[in-house]
N, C-alpha and C positions, 0 to 999 in steps of 0.2 A: 561411522562409515556407512552403516546401513541406510540412514536417512539420506546421506549424500548420494549414494548409488541409486536409491529410488527416485530421487529428484532428477538425476540424469536420465534415467530410463523413461520416466513419465513425459518429460519435455524434449526428449531426443529428436522428434520430428522438426524442431525449429532449426536444426543444423542444415536442413534442406531449403530453408527460406532464404530469400534475397532481401534487398532493400525494397521499400515501398515508396510511392510518391507522396505519402502523407508525412511531411516534415523531415523525412530522412535526407532529401537533397539539400535543403537549406541548413539543416543541423550538422550534417556530416559530409556529404559528397561535394558540396559547393562551398563549404566553409573554409576560408583561407587560413583560419586559426588551426584547423585540423590538417590541412594539406602540408603545412610546413612546421616542423618542430624546431623552433628557434627561441633564443633568449627574448627577443622582442615580443614574440607571440605569447610566451609564458608570462611576461610582464603584463601584457594586455589582458590575458585571461584572468589574472588575479587582481587587477585594478579597475576593470570596467565590466559592465554587464554585456552579455552576448545573447543576441536574439531575445531581448527582454527578459533574460534569465541571468541569475548569478549562480553558477555552479562550475567553477573553474576545474575542479578535479574530474568532473564528468567529461568535459571537453578535452581535458588533458589525456584521459584514457583513450579517446578516439584518435588523438594525434599520435600517441605512442603506437597504437595498433596500425595506423596507416604507415608510420615509419618502418614498422617491422614487416607488415604483410601487404601493404597497398590497400586498395578498397575491395578486398576479397570478403564477401559477406559471411562466409563460413567462419572465419576467425572472430568477426564481430559477434555473431550469434553464439559461438562457443564461449566467449567471455561472459556474455549475459547468462548463459546456462550455468556455467561454473559458479558465478556470483550468486545466482538464485539458490543453487544447491548449498553453498556455504551459508546463505541466509537461513535456510531450513535447519541446519545444524545449530546455528546460534540461537534460533527460536527455541529449539529443544533445550539447550543449555540454560537459557534465561528462564523459561517456564518451569523446568524441572527444579531449578534452584529456588525460584520464588515460591512455588507450590510445595516444595519438598516432596515431589512425587514424580518419579520417572515415567510411569504410565501416562499421566496427564501431559507431561512434556512431549512424550513420543507421539501420542495421538494428535496433539495440537500441531506438531511439526509435520506429521503425515497429511493432515488436512490442509495445511499451508502448501504442501507440495502438490497435492492431488486436485485441489479445487480449480475448475476451469476459469474462474475469474482472474487467476494470476497470469493467464496467457497474454493478456493485454499489456503486461509489464515485460515478461520474459521475451516475447517474440517481436516486440516493437523496439527497434534499435534506438530510436529517439528517446526512449524511456530508460536508457542506461543509468540515468541519474537515480532512478528508484532502486535498482538492484545494488548499485555501488553505494548509495547512501545507506541501504539496508544493512550492509556489513558493519558499518560503524554505529548505526542506530541500535541494532540488537546487542552489539558488543558493549556499548555504553550502558544499556539497561542491565546486562549481565554483570558488568563491573560494579554498577551501583548496588545491586543486590548483595554482591560479595562485600562491598564496603559497609553496608548497613549491618552486616553480621560481624565482620572482623575489625572494622574501623581503622584499617591500614591505609597509610597515605598513598601507597602505590595503586591501590584499587581506586581511590578517589581521583588521582591524577589520570589513570587510564580512562575512567569514565568521562572526565572532562575533555581529555584529548580526543576521544572518539566522538564526543558531541561536536567539537570543532570541525573534525574531518567530515562528519555527516552533514553539517551545515554548509561546508564547502562543496558538497555534492548537490544538495537540494535544500532549499530554505524551509521546507515543510518539517524538517527535523526539529524545529523550534518547540514542538510539543513535548520533547523529552523531559524537561523539568516538571511538567505537569504529570507525566507518567510516573516520575519518581514519587510524587505525592500519592498516586494511585497504588503504587507498590507498598507504601507505608500504610495506607488505609487497609489494604488487604491483610496486613499483619497487625491490624488494630492499633496502629501507632498514629495518634493524632499529632498534627504539626505543633512543635514547641519551639522555643527560642533557638536551641542548638540545631534542631533539624532545619529550620528556616535559614539559619546562618550558613550551614553547610551547602544549601541549595542556592544561595544568593549569587555566587559567581556564574552558575549555570543559567539562572534567569536573566542576568545581565547580558551574557553572551547571546542567549536566544533572542532577547529584545533587540540587540544590535543587528542581528541578521534579519529580523522581521522588517526593520527599517530599510535595510539594504535590498531585500526582496521586493518590497513595495515600490521603492524608487526604480528598480530595474524593470518592473512590470508596467511599462508604459503602453498599455493596450487600449487606453481610452475608457471613458465612463459611459455606461449604457443609460438609457433614459426611461426605463420602465419604473412604475410606481413602487413604493416600499412594500405595499401589500402583495404585489406580484412577485417581488423578490423573495419575500418571506414565504409565500405559498410555494414558489419554486424550490427554495432551500429545504422546506419541510418535505415536499414531495420527493426530492432527491434522497433525503435521509432514509425514508422508508422504502424507496426504490432500491437503494443499495442493500438494505436488509433483505428485501425480497429476492434479489439476485443471489445473495449468499445462501439463503434458505431453499430457494427453488432455482437451481442452476440450469437455466435454459434461456433460449432467445438472446444470446449474447451478440454484441455488435462492437465495432471498433470505437464508436461513440454514440451517445444518445441525445437527440435534439430535445429542446425544451418543449413540453406539451403546451398546447393552447387551451387555456382555461376559459370556458364559456362564462360570461358574467354571472349567470344565474347559479353556477356551480361553485364559484369562488368563495362565497361566504361559508358554504358547507365544508369545503376543503380546508379553509382556515380553522374552522371549529374542530374538525376531526384531527388535523395535524397538531393543533395546540393541545387537544385532549390527549393525543398519543404521547406527546412529550411530557405532559403532567403525569400521566399514568406511569411512564417509564421511570421518571424521577421518584415517584412515590414508591414504586417497587424497589428501586435502588436504595432508598432511605430505609425501607422496612427490612431489606436484606442484611443490613449492618448487624453483625454478630450472629446472624442465622445462616447466611450463605455468602461467605466472603468471595468465593469464586465467581458467583453471579455479579456481585458488586464490582469486582475488579474488571471482569470482562466487559460489563456495560460501560464503565468509565473509560476503559481502553478504547473501545469502539467509538464512543462519543467524542473523546478528545482528538482522535486522529481523523475522524471523518468530517467534523463540523467545518474546519478550515477549507475544505474542498467544495463546500456547498456554495450556492449562488446568493448568499445573504448580502454581499457587497456588490455594488453596481460596476464591477471592473471585470475585465477578461472577456473571453469569447462567449457568445450566446449558445452555450451547450448545457444540457442537464448534467452531463458528467461522462466519465470514462471509467473503464474497469480498473485501470491502474491506480485510481484514487483510493481503492480499498486495500492496497498492497500491505499496509501496516495495520489498518483498522480491522481487517478481517480476523486477525489473531484474537481480538477480543471475543468474537463470536465462537471461534474455534476452541478457545480455552473453556468456554462455558459448556460446549458440547462434550469436550473431553472430561470435564469435571462431573457432568451428569452421568457419563458412561462409567466412570470410576465409582461414583456413589452407588449406581445400580449393581455393579459387579460385586462390591463389598457387601451390599445389602443381601445379595443372593449367595453369600458365602456358605458353603456346605451344600448348596443346591447345584450340583454339577451340570445338570441339563440347562438350567437357566444361564449359567456362565458360558456354556457352549453356544447357546443361542445369541447371547450378547456379543461374543467373539465373532460369530458368523455374520451377524448384522454389521458389525464394524468393518470386517474384511470386505463384505459385499458392497458397502457404501464406498470404501476407498477404491475398489476396483471399478465401480461404476463412474465415480468422479474422474478417475484417471483415464478411462476410456473417452469420456467427453472432452477432457483436456487434450488428449492426443489428436482427436478430430478437430478441435479448435485450432491447434497448432498448424494444421494443414491449410486452414483458411488464410493464414498469414504468409503463405508461400510466395506470393507476389502481389502487385497492386491490383491486378485483374481479379484474382480470387478473393482478395480482401473486400474490394468494393462491390463485386457482384453479390457477395454475402450481405453487405450492408444495404444495398439497394433492394434486395429481396425482402428485407424487413420493413424498409421505409421507402417505397418506390418514388415518392415525390420530394424527397430531401435533396435540395439543389446542391448542397456541398458534396454529397455522396455521388450524385450524378456527374458533377464536374470532374471529380477525381477518377471515376470510372472511365469517362470519356478520354481523359488524358492518358490513362493506362492503355486504352485501346490504341491510341495514336502512337504510343511508344512501342 
């Protein structure tokens, strides 16, 4: 209940926000599948893609809200807020169960609540699919951890059912079977015949939805070279890491940087070297620091599908909401490091007080930035004035700011 309440308090300003002109009109306000809750529309939602996406449960949630409350943004934001708070509780349950440590679970969940990078999911109504998917995503992981301990059929079925529901919200949940493997590795359990047999239905279901998602995403193929795509993807990977470690200069989206030809070879070398170094550290951490191993794998598996390695989709470097699941990998590493230091200083009361004070100060500081960031999403004008202030010549941002002024 504590985590749930903190989440509501930190993100409470979103209840004062309205709809924005960034995808909210086409996704919600002008969407005929949302305006009318009928059997025909339900059939359409579950049998065809909508707006180049397949997420019927997310669109169904909008339709139910419209049926109950009309297009009152307060109730739409309230739903997002409650779902995010529920996600935080499930993160706590999952990490506490996996790590067998309530402090690590608590700190991870509080960082998940407090970090300002999460505002891009909670405050943007179009990203309902993230918070709704998250409920089933974390529940599936928690149920899998329980199954790996008790081997009870109900836990297995619950995990599989939650995977299906998560995929019906957002296709990015296909990473769950890989995360099950990461959970096994954390517990020093290498894949064997029985383990792989247990996960086979999960992988088959995930692959099915990968195909559905790719068929739905008819956004065209971009024409840049493979080297440019690789450089952009690598840049985005470390860009997201930097945003999580240094929470400042956030925006509703980030344009792809222009790489001067002379700098591209060096960027490719540095990016490749960074990946090699990370995998080397992950390999060496096996048996020495399982928390670092799990956190690194969790971040990597969840963030890589959002990068620009494939020549499809919009020409954007990324959005904050892409880290909604992946960020937990970094948060659990921070929580594990804090617990290690706290235990190491056992008997040294002053050191433990300092550690506790630093953690509280960090959470308060992050929460303050998060609340300020929520205010940026109040309406289209405030959102795109903030975006243009960071990238004045970005045409997409200027266009939406101009449309906001006209409204």
